Backbone as CSV, one residue per row, in Angstrom:
resi,resn,N_x,N_y,N_z,CA_x,CA_y,CA_z,C_x,C_y,C_z
1,MET,95.137,104.097,68.765,95.759,104.728,70.289,94.619,104.161,70.966
2,ALA,94.974,103.936,72.305,93.797,103.736,73.118,92.833,104.413,73.338
3,ASP,91.351,104.111,73.570,90.652,105.058,73.688,90.545,105.285,75.107
4,ASP,90.865,106.496,76.042,90.629,106.723,77.492,89.177,106.499,78.132
5,GLY,88.242,106.294,77.250,86.725,105.840,78.074,87.011,104.343,78.097
6,PHE,87.454,103.451,77.018,87.937,102.213,77.593,88.495,101.705,78.729
7,ARG,89.722,102.479,78.919,90.722,102.304,80.129,89.728,102.888,81.209
8,GLU,89.048,103.712,81.630,88.335,104.147,82.562,87.136,102.696,82.757
9,PHE,86.560,102.370,81.745,85.673,101.184,81.722,86.405,100.314,82.463
10,LEU,87.466,99.859,82.129,88.391,98.904,82.337,88.815,99.008,84.031
11,ARG,88.874,99.963,84.253,89.313,100.476,85.847,87.883,100.223,86.843
12,GLU,86.612,100.565,86.189,85.387,100.255,86.940,85.166,98.724,87.051
13,LEU,85.175,98.131,85.628,85.172,96.742,86.238,85.994,95.727,86.885
14,THR,87.214,96.346,86.979,88.203,95.605,87.940,88.264,96.133,89.087
15,GLU,87.889,97.264,89.736,87.528,97.800,91.258,87.387,96.545,92.075
16,PRO,86.114,95.899,92.038,85.756,94.862,92.739,86.840,94.013,93.382
17,LEU,87.792,93.693,92.534,88.829,92.913,92.898,89.544,93.722,94.134
18,GLY,89.846,94.486,93.975,90.652,95.266,94.724,92.505,95.206,94.586
19,GLY,92.678,95.925,95.004,94.462,95.855,94.887,94.639,96.175,93.587
20,VAL,93.863,96.493,92.815,94.308,96.747,91.019,94.890,98.180,90.718
21,SER,95.877,98.184,90.018,96.537,99.519,89.734,96.947,98.961,88.368
22,PHE,97.134,100.443,87.734,97.731,100.164,86.017,98.544,101.244,86.210
23,ARG,99.548,100.743,85.109,100.828,101.320,84.663,100.890,101.425,83.136
24,LYS,101.107,102.315,82.767,101.305,102.679,81.278,102.367,101.901,80.747
25,MET,102.314,101.429,79.523,103.440,100.789,78.845,103.604,100.629,77.478
26,PHE,104.466,101.277,76.812,104.334,101.209,75.545,103.502,101.782,74.645
27,GLY,102.637,102.364,74.781,101.338,103.010,74.649,100.063,102.129,74.850
28,GLY,100.413,101.235,75.687,99.160,100.349,76.648,99.192,100.580,78.152
29,LEU,98.736,99.565,78.487,98.624,99.661,79.959,99.200,98.237,80.390
30,THR,99.602,98.119,81.629,99.742,96.926,82.411,98.673,96.998,83.797
31,ILE,98.115,95.550,83.987,96.920,95.644,85.219,97.334,94.790,86.135
32,TYR,97.754,95.388,87.065,98.241,94.675,88.080,97.428,94.190,89.357
33,GLN,97.224,93.467,90.103,96.585,92.816,91.284,97.776,92.767,92.306
34,ASP,97.711,93.418,93.701,98.689,93.669,94.517,100.381,92.948,94.003
35,GLY,100.585,93.918,93.167,101.750,93.838,92.287,102.320,92.980,91.101
36,LEU,101.227,92.183,90.967,101.421,90.910,89.961,100.466,91.291,88.588
37,ALA,101.345,91.461,87.680,100.779,91.644,86.444,99.780,90.632,85.943
38,PHE,98.457,90.655,85.653,97.365,89.606,85.043,96.535,89.891,84.112
39,ALA,96.799,91.209,83.531,96.112,91.630,82.305,97.084,93.037,81.318
40,ILE,97.090,92.947,80.139,97.582,94.164,79.592,96.575,94.600,78.509
41,GLU,96.197,96.131,78.595,95.512,96.665,77.462,96.353,97.354,76.518
42,GLY,95.956,96.812,75.088,96.588,97.458,74.040,95.766,97.556,73.089
43,ASP,95.729,98.791,72.197,95.359,99.419,71.243,93.618,99.204,71.582
44,GLY,93.246,99.373,72.778,91.780,98.916,72.931,91.294,97.620,72.852
45,SER,92.290,96.550,73.331,91.850,95.541,73.488,92.391,94.849,75.117
46,LEU,91.538,93.966,75.684,91.945,93.496,77.030,92.532,92.342,76.612
47,TYR,93.634,91.780,77.276,94.557,90.500,76.999,94.204,90.203,78.585
48,PHE,94.390,89.092,78.766,94.603,88.015,79.937,95.725,87.306,80.393
49,LYS,96.483,87.461,81.172,97.524,86.178,81.490,96.809,85.021,81.528
50,VAL,97.787,84.105,80.521,97.196,82.862,80.210,98.199,81.772,80.709
51,ASP,97.660,80.509,80.992,98.819,79.191,81.091,98.308,78.206,80.676
52,ASP,99.130,76.977,80.504,98.225,75.615,80.258,96.956,75.454,80.668
53,GLU,96.757,75.888,82.064,95.542,75.451,82.681,94.093,76.509,82.374
54,THR,94.719,77.548,81.449,93.087,78.406,81.167,93.317,78.426,79.947
55,ARG,94.313,78.181,78.685,94.479,78.524,77.424,93.420,78.039,76.932
56,GLY,92.798,76.806,77.184,91.411,76.323,76.678,90.600,77.011,76.325
57,ARG,90.222,77.726,77.766,88.934,78.371,77.209,89.179,79.797,76.383
58,PHE,90.340,80.331,76.150,90.588,80.985,75.352,90.270,80.921,73.937
59,ILE,90.773,79.547,73.372,90.428,79.051,72.366,89.326,78.797,71.976
60,GLU,88.537,78.133,73.023,86.935,77.684,72.808,86.487,78.948,72.451
61,GLU,86.608,80.192,73.036,86.165,81.682,72.962,86.739,82.348,71.162
62,GLY,87.804,81.455,70.812,88.285,81.943,69.501,89.013,83.452,69.546
63,CYS,89.483,83.524,70.731,90.502,84.798,71.259,91.548,84.490,70.930
64,PRO,92.436,85.428,70.302,93.677,85.230,69.883,94.886,85.716,70.974
65,GLN,95.898,85.272,70.506,97.014,85.588,71.540,97.473,86.943,71.504
66,PHE,97.996,87.589,72.499,98.874,89.089,72.030,100.192,88.909,71.476
67,GLU,100.417,89.468,70.401,101.616,89.239,69.321,102.105,90.830,69.284
68,TYR,103.277,91.130,68.607,103.995,91.935,68.238,104.977,91.824,67.405
69,VAL,105.079,93.045,66.561,106.396,92.604,65.708,107.355,93.757,66.331
70,THR,108.653,93.014,66.142,110.035,93.493,66.905,110.643,94.465,66.004
71,LYS,111.389,95.366,66.296,112.211,96.035,65.467,112.657,95.680,64.152
72,ASP,113.202,94.358,64.231,113.818,93.434,63.402,112.868,92.411,62.438
73,GLY,111.768,92.883,63.038,110.415,92.427,61.783,109.988,90.732,62.046
74,ARG,110.562,90.477,63.398,109.726,89.261,63.940,108.750,89.149,64.564
75,THR,107.962,88.594,64.853,106.336,88.516,65.374,106.847,87.583,66.777
76,THR,106.501,88.447,67.973,106.811,87.572,69.308,105.194,87.611,69.908
77,GLN,104.990,86.377,70.465,103.999,86.027,71.391,104.168,85.936,72.725
78,MET,103.014,86.712,73.221,103.438,86.588,74.783,102.221,85.920,75.446
79,SER,102.494,85.569,76.764,101.376,84.600,77.630,99.951,85.370,77.513
80,TYR,99.659,86.341,76.708,98.270,87.056,76.998,97.432,86.989,75.940
81,TRP,96.187,86.485,76.294,95.237,86.006,74.917,94.188,87.208,75.080
82,ARG,93.524,87.705,74.194,92.481,88.733,74.117,91.303,88.029,75.054
83,ALA,90.700,88.905,75.857,89.363,88.798,76.595,88.350,88.783,75.535
84,PRO,87.347,87.515,75.724,86.131,87.582,75.072,85.351,88.733,75.429
85,GLU,84.655,89.456,74.122,84.079,91.026,74.186,83.104,90.969,75.103
86,ARG,82.305,89.484,75.302,80.781,89.703,75.525,81.075,89.787,77.396
87,LEU,82.051,89.573,77.994,82.694,89.411,78.980,82.304,91.164,79.426
88,TYR,82.421,92.069,78.677,82.151,93.541,79.114,80.679,93.706,79.718
89,ASP,79.778,92.711,79.008,78.557,92.952,79.301,77.893,92.027,80.345
90,GLU,78.955,91.051,80.832,78.847,90.668,82.267,79.847,90.521,83.303
91,PRO,79.288,91.499,83.859,80.584,92.019,85.043,81.028,90.704,85.687
92,ASP,79.870,89.875,86.283,80.609,89.028,87.515,81.556,87.883,86.760
93,GLU,80.968,87.561,85.769,82.050,86.623,84.678,83.272,87.329,84.406
94,PHE,83.180,88.611,84.057,84.197,89.387,83.764,85.473,89.147,85.245
95,LEU,84.490,89.203,86.529,85.586,89.115,87.486,85.907,87.948,87.617
96,ASP,85.320,86.618,87.023,85.988,85.283,87.290,86.967,85.384,86.362
97,TRP,87.091,85.772,85.055,88.054,85.710,84.359,89.398,86.183,84.731
98,CYS,89.193,87.414,85.450,90.290,88.497,86.088,91.032,87.494,87.155
99,ARG,90.234,86.842,88.080,90.951,85.851,88.914,91.141,84.762,88.585
100,ALA,90.957,84.601,87.656,91.576,83.392,86.983,93.043,83.870,86.710
101,ALA,92.873,85.093,85.925,94.436,85.289,85.205,95.385,86.154,86.171
102,VAL,94.728,86.436,87.489,95.485,86.700,88.974,96.066,85.076,89.341
103,ARG,95.495,83.882,89.376,96.055,82.955,89.573,96.859,82.308,88.639
104,VAL,97.106,82.561,87.462,98.121,82.423,86.610,99.197,83.191,87.154
105,ALA,99.311,84.334,87.179,100.331,85.314,87.650,100.827,84.656,89.091
106,ARG,100.061,84.449,89.704,100.767,83.853,90.834,101.292,82.615,90.764
107,ARG,100.867,81.747,89.959,101.594,80.411,89.366,103.018,80.842,88.951
108,ALA,102.624,81.949,87.817,104.196,81.980,87.190,105.015,82.806,88.351
109,GLU,104.607,83.611,89.127,105.566,84.304,90.229,106.369,82.779,91.014
110,ALA,105.579,81.548,91.412,105.812,80.760,92.163,106.928,79.994,91.478
111,ALA,106.568,79.944,89.977,107.442,79.016,89.250,108.904,79.827,89.381
112,LYS,108.591,80.847,88.853,110.029,82.242,89.162,110.625,81.703,90.449
113,ALA,110.522,81.757,91.668,110.847,81.816,92.911,111.386,80.486,92.813
114,GLU,110.805,79.071,92.573,111.221,78.097,92.666,112.723,77.807,91.839
115,GLU,112.512,78.282,90.436,113.667,78.196,89.556,114.734,79.056,90.334
116,LYS,114.469,79.887,90.773,116.003,80.891,91.555,116.424,79.990,92.524
117,ALA,115.378,79.792,93.509,116.012,78.678,94.458,116.884,77.320,94.287
118,ARG,115.907,76.897,93.121,116.957,75.703,92.183,118.687,76.185,91.875
119,LYS,118.499,77.365,91.637,119.886,77.620,90.747,120.662,78.309,91.757
120,ALA,120.191,78.792,92.674,120.766,79.298,94.021,121.637,77.989,94.853
121,SER,120.679,76.826,95.053,121.278,75.510,95.602,121.978,74.967,94.317
122,ARG,121.894,74.762,93.266,122.994,74.371,92.400,124.035,75.204,92.382
123,ARG,124.209,76.405,92.767,125.508,77.470,92.823,126.196,76.907,94.419
124,LYS,125.377,76.972,95.449,125.765,76.421,96.495,126.547,74.943,96.335
125,ARG,125.817,74.163,95.994,126.495,72.867,95.896,127.561,72.378,95.078
126,VAL,127.662,73.335,93.611,128.990,73.770,93.195,129.945,74.367,93.882
127,ALA,129.739,75.034,94.565,130.647,76.061,95.428,131.181,74.971,96.560
128,THR,130.662,74.196,97.190,130.780,73.220,98.015,131.906,72.089,97.785
129,ASP,131.656,71.991,96.363,131.982,70.686,96.024,133.259,70.887,95.378
130,THR,133.671,72.384,95.123,134.736,72.792,94.853,135.927,73.248,95.876
131,ASP,135.252,73.308,96.935,136.321,73.599,98.405,136.945,72.695,98.913
């Protein structure tokens, strides 16, 4: 189980970002900035949201990807990678990594919105073509 002291430490570290909130999730926390999830905490570890633009820095640091075992025994990986522990002693760099994860969350949100608009446009074309 996660240490409440670690969670309080994360709250203090992320406070300078502004607009940060925490919500409990399956024994861990999801960390948001202005409503966008950019990090998760589970079992006392912090994981940042990652995409193709940021994955390399996590690989270079030797940080593992977040994964869990489903009820049926399959291992599932998520687009979150563990934060390098050295960041806890480097608050400015920690915030840089947070900001990068927030940008990843924004890109993911924009991609979802684009896909939704594309699907709506296709449905509209199909409906027009059949009229």
